[in-house]
C-alpha positions as CSV (number, residue, x, y, z in Angstrom):
1,X,1.5,-0.8,-18.1
2,X,4.0,-1.6,-20.8
3,X,6.5,0.6,-22.7
4,X,4.6,-0.3,-25.9
5,X,1.4,1.1,-24.5
6,X,2.7,4.5,-25.7
7,X,1.7,5.6,-29.2
8,X,5.3,6.7,-30.0
9,X,8.7,5.8,-28.8
10,X,10.0,7.3,-25.5
11,X,12.7,9.7,-26.7
12,X,15.3,9.3,-29.5
13,X,17.4,6.2,-29.8
14,X,21.2,6.1,-29.2
15,X,22.8,6.0,-32.6
16,X,26.0,5.2,-34.5
17,X,26.2,7.6,-37.5
18,X,27.1,6.3,-40.9
19,X,28.1,9.7,-42.1
20,X,29.8,12.9,-41.1
21,X,26.9,15.2,-40.3
22,X,29.1,18.3,-40.5
23,X,29.7,17.5,-44.2
24,X,25.9,17.7,-44.8
25,X,24.6,20.5,-42.7
26,X,25.9,22.7,-39.9
27,X,22.4,23.0,-38.4
28,X,21.9,21.0,-35.2
29,X,18.1,21.5,-35.6
30,X,18.1,19.7,-38.9
31,X,20.0,16.6,-37.7
32,X,17.9,16.6,-34.5
33,X,14.7,16.5,-36.4
34,X,16.2,13.8,-38.6
35,X,17.1,11.7,-35.6
36,X,13.5,12.1,-34.2
37,X,12.0,11.0,-37.6
38,X,14.4,8.1,-37.9
39,X,13.6,6.9,-34.4
40,X,9.8,7.1,-35.1
41,X,10.2,5.1,-38.4
42,X,12.3,2.3,-37.0
43,X,10.3,2.2,-33.7
44,X,7.2,1.5,-35.8
45,X,8.7,-0.8,-38.3
46,X,10.4,-2.9,-35.6
47,X,7.0,-3.6,-34.0
48,X,7.2,-0.9,-31.3
49,X,9.5,-3.1,-29.3
50,X,12.6,-1.0,-28.5
51,X,13.2,2.1,-26.4
52,X,13.3,2.9,-22.7
53,X,10.4,4.9,-21.2
54,X,10.7,6.7,-17.9
55,X,7.5,6.5,-15.8
56,X,6.8,7.6,-12.2
57,X,4.6,5.3,-10.2
58,X,2.6,6.3,-7.1
59,X,2.3,3.0,-5.2
60,X,-0.9,2.1,-3.5
61,X,-1.3,-0.1,-0.5
62,X,-0.7,-3.8,-1.1
63,X,-2.9,-6.3,0.7
64,X,-1.6,-9.8,1.8
65,X,-4.7,-11.7,0.7
66,X,-3.5,-15.2,-0.3
67,X,0.1,-14.5,0.7
68,X,-0.2,-16.3,4.0
69,X,-2.7,-18.1,6.2
70,X,-3.2,-14.9,8.2
71,X,-5.3,-13.5,5.5
72,X,-5.6,-9.7,4.8
73,X,-5.3,-6.9,7.3
74,X,-8.9,-5.9,6.8
75,X,-10.1,-9.1,8.5
76,X,-8.7,-7.9,11.8
77,X,-10.1,-4.4,12.1
78,X,-7.7,-1.5,12.7
79,X,-4.0,-1.9,12.2
80,X,-1.4,-2.6,13.3
81,X,-3.1,-5.1,15.5
82,X,-1.6,-8.0,17.5
83,X,-2.9,-11.5,16.6
84,X,-2.1,-14.8,18.2
85,X,-1.7,-17.5,15.5
86,X,-0.3,-21.0,15.7
87,X,1.4,-20.3,19.0
88,X,3.0,-17.0,18.0
89,X,2.0,-13.3,18.3
90,X,2.0,-11.3,15.1
91,X,1.4,-7.6,14.4
92,X,-0.9,-7.5,11.5
93,X,0.1,-4.5,9.4
94,X,-0.4,-3.4,5.8
95,X,2.3,-3.4,3.2
96,X,4.5,-6.3,4.4
97,X,3.8,-9.8,3.3
98,X,5.5,-13.2,3.6
99,X,7.0,-14.4,0.3
100,X,7.2,-17.9,-1.1
101,X,10.9,-18.1,-0.3
102,X,11.1,-16.1,2.9
103,X,10.2,-17.0,6.4
104,X,10.0,-13.3,7.4
105,X,7.7,-10.5,6.4
106,X,9.0,-8.7,3.3
107,X,8.7,-5.0,2.7
108,X,8.0,-5.1,-1.0
109,X,6.0,-3.4,-3.7
110,X,4.7,-5.1,-6.7
111,X,5.5,-3.2,-9.9
112,X,3.9,-3.2,-13.3
113,X,5.6,-5.7,-15.7
114,X,8.7,-5.3,-17.8
115,X,10.7,-3.0,-15.4
116,X,14.2,-2.4,-16.9
117,X,15.7,-0.6,-13.9
118,X,14.8,1.8,-11.0
119,X,15.8,5.4,-11.5
120,X,14.7,6.9,-8.2
121,X,12.6,6.2,-5.1
122,X,11.3,9.1,-3.0
123,X,9.5,9.0,0.4
124,X,8.1,12.2,1.9
125,X,9.9,14.1,-0.9
126,X,13.3,12.7,0.1
127,X,15.3,10.4,-2.3
128,X,15.9,7.0,-0.8
129,X,19.4,5.6,-1.2
130,X,19.8,3.0,-4.0
131,X,21.4,0.7,-1.4
132,X,18.2,0.6,0.6
133,X,16.2,-1.4,-1.9
134,X,16.5,-4.1,-4.5
135,X,14.6,-4.8,-7.7
136,X,13.8,-8.5,-7.7
137,X,12.0,-10.5,-10.4
138,X,9.5,-13.1,-9.2
139,X,6.8,-15.4,-10.7
140,X,4.3,-12.8,-9.6
141,X,6.1,-10.0,-11.4
142,X,8.9,-7.5,-10.5
143,X,9.1,-6.5,-6.8
144,X,10.9,-3.6,-5.2
145,X,12.1,-5.0,-1.9
146,X,13.3,-2.9,1.0
147,X,16.6,-4.3,2.3
148,X,17.9,-1.6,4.7
149,X,15.5,-2.6,7.5
150,X,13.1,0.2,6.8
151,X,9.5,0.0,5.8
152,X,7.5,1.3,2.8
153,X,4.8,3.9,3.7
154,X,1.3,2.7,4.4
155,X,-0.4,5.7,2.8
156,X,0.3,7.8,-0.2
157,X,-1.4,11.2,-0.6
158,X,-1.8,11.3,-4.4
159,X,-3.4,14.7,-4.2
160,X,0.1,16.1,-3.6
161,X,3.2,16.1,-5.8
162,X,5.8,13.5,-4.8
163,X,8.1,16.1,-3.3
164,X,5.7,16.6,-0.4
165,X,5.4,15.0,3.0
166,X,3.0,12.1,3.1
167,X,3.8,10.9,-0.4
168,X,6.1,8.5,-2.1
169,X,6.9,7.5,-5.6
170,X,9.0,5.1,-7.7
171,X,10.5,6.3,-11.0
172,X,11.4,3.4,-13.2
173,X,12.4,2.7,-16.8
174,X,10.3,0.3,-18.9
175,X,11.0,-1.4,-22.2
176,X,13.9,-2.9,-24.0
177,X,17.2,-1.1,-24.8
178,X,18.0,-0.5,-28.5
179,X,20.5,-3.2,-29.7
180,X,23.7,-2.3,-31.5
181,X,22.2,-3.1,-34.9
182,X,19.3,-0.8,-34.1
183,X,21.8,2.0,-33.3
184,X,23.5,1.5,-36.6
185,X,20.2,1.5,-38.4
186,X,18.9,4.7,-36.8
187,X,22.3,6.4,-37.4
188,X,22.0,5.4,-41.1
189,X,18.4,6.5,-41.5
190,X,19.2,9.8,-39.6
191,X,22.0,10.6,-42.1
192,X,19.6,10.0,-45.1
193,X,16.9,12.1,-43.6
194,X,19.4,14.9,-42.9
195,X,20.6,14.7,-46.5
196,X,16.9,14.9,-47.7
197,X,16.2,17.9,-45.5
198,X,19.4,19.6,-46.7
199,X,18.6,18.9,-50.4
200,X,21.7,16.8,-50.7
201,X,21.7,14.9,-54.0
202,X,23.5,12.0,-52.4
203,X,20.5,11.1,-50.4
204,X,19.8,7.3,-50.7
205,X,16.2,7.4,-49.7
206,X,13.9,6.3,-52.5
207,X,12.5,9.3,-54.4
208,X,8.9,9.6,-55.6
209,X,9.8,9.0,-59.3
210,X,10.0,5.5,-60.5
211,X,11.4,5.9,-64.0
212,X,13.6,8.7,-65.5
213,X,14.7,8.8,-69.1
214,X,17.5,11.1,-70.2
215,X,19.6,11.0,-73.4
216,X,18.4,7.6,-74.2
217,X,19.2,6.2,-70.7
218,X,16.4,4.9,-68.5
219,X,16.8,4.7,-64.8
220,X,14.2,2.8,-62.8
221,X,13.9,3.8,-59.1
222,X,12.1,2.2,-56.2
223,X,8.6,3.2,-55.4
224,X,8.7,4.5,-51.8
225,X,5.0,3.5,-51.3
226,X,5.8,-0.1,-52.2
227,X,9.0,-0.1,-50.1
228,X,7.3,1.1,-46.9
229,X,4.2,-1.0,-47.6
230,X,6.5,-4.0,-47.3
231,X,7.9,-2.6,-44.0
232,X,11.3,-1.8,-45.4
233,X,13.4,1.4,-46.1
234,X,15.7,0.3,-48.9
235,X,18.7,1.0,-46.6
236,X,21.2,-1.8,-45.6
237,X,21.4,-1.5,-41.8
238,X,17.8,-0.4,-41.4
239,X,16.4,-3.3,-43.4
240,X,18.7,-5.8,-41.7
241,X,17.6,-4.5,-38.3
242,X,13.9,-4.8,-39.3
243,X,14.2,-8.3,-40.8
244,X,16.2,-9.5,-37.7
245,X,13.9,-8.2,-35.0
246,X,10.5,-8.1,-36.7
247,X,10.5,-10.7,-39.5
248,X,6.8,-11.2,-39.1
249,X,6.1,-7.5,-39.7
250,X,4.1,-7.1,-36.5
251,X,2.5,-3.7,-35.9
252,X,3.0,-3.9,-32.2
253,X,4.6,-6.2,-29.6
254,X,2.3,-9.0,-28.3
255,X,0.8,-8.3,-24.9
256,X,-1.1,-10.3,-22.3
257,X,-3.5,-8.5,-20.0
258,X,-4.4,-9.8,-16.5
259,X,-7.9,-8.4,-16.0
260,X,-7.9,-9.7,-12.4
261,X,-4.4,-8.3,-11.6
262,X,-3.7,-5.2,-9.5
263,X,-4.2,-1.7,-10.8
264,X,-1.4,0.9,-10.8
265,X,-1.4,4.7,-10.6
266,X,1.1,6.3,-13.0
267,X,2.2,9.9,-13.5
268,X,4.5,11.6,-15.9
269,X,3.5,9.7,-19.1
């Protein structure tokens, strides 16, 4: 799963306005709609790269196949089950695996790629303290590691909501935060959309008319179809943002799919 798997951006962007909205319209609904529209436009024109999406993951049991010479738990029948290996007794359980840089079994959960941060973890409907786990990035992908001595549940009843006993969930944010230039750009475009919705003659967005002749004076204006066809808006901050972060005019951010990788169960998309 990737933030860019979504068709639209995940919520409106943080913005730095380039105008005083109270001078244009006193309606919060108008400026709110303008911010949504500006976010959608710049999200698309920047290659669907920016924005943080909140997703709730319902983790499934992770096997240890290939993680150690002990193999997977299914090779030993029911679990936990004591096994004598290389002169030492081990309890073969499900969920904990030895990592490449750890000599002990780690209680960890492999997460879908591109995790920005963890919002909340719940076990049996109870929120786990943020000091009880750590988000770590490994060559195999992001891992949520238990560091308070506890264990992650073996089972997860996905037929129940995550506020019920017998369930657990991880709520995380995915994607890339909007840079400062993007905040300036969306604030600028929001102001112009607000002016357009309010009928303000100072709106700087390209009108539909290309040429106007009055009293012997001819004014040639930009063709909006040509402007947006080239992936630009005609506005200073917006176009600089697009040219900086999407100079190749990509329609979507590049992605790599691991067809043999683990599957994930997501909710709340």
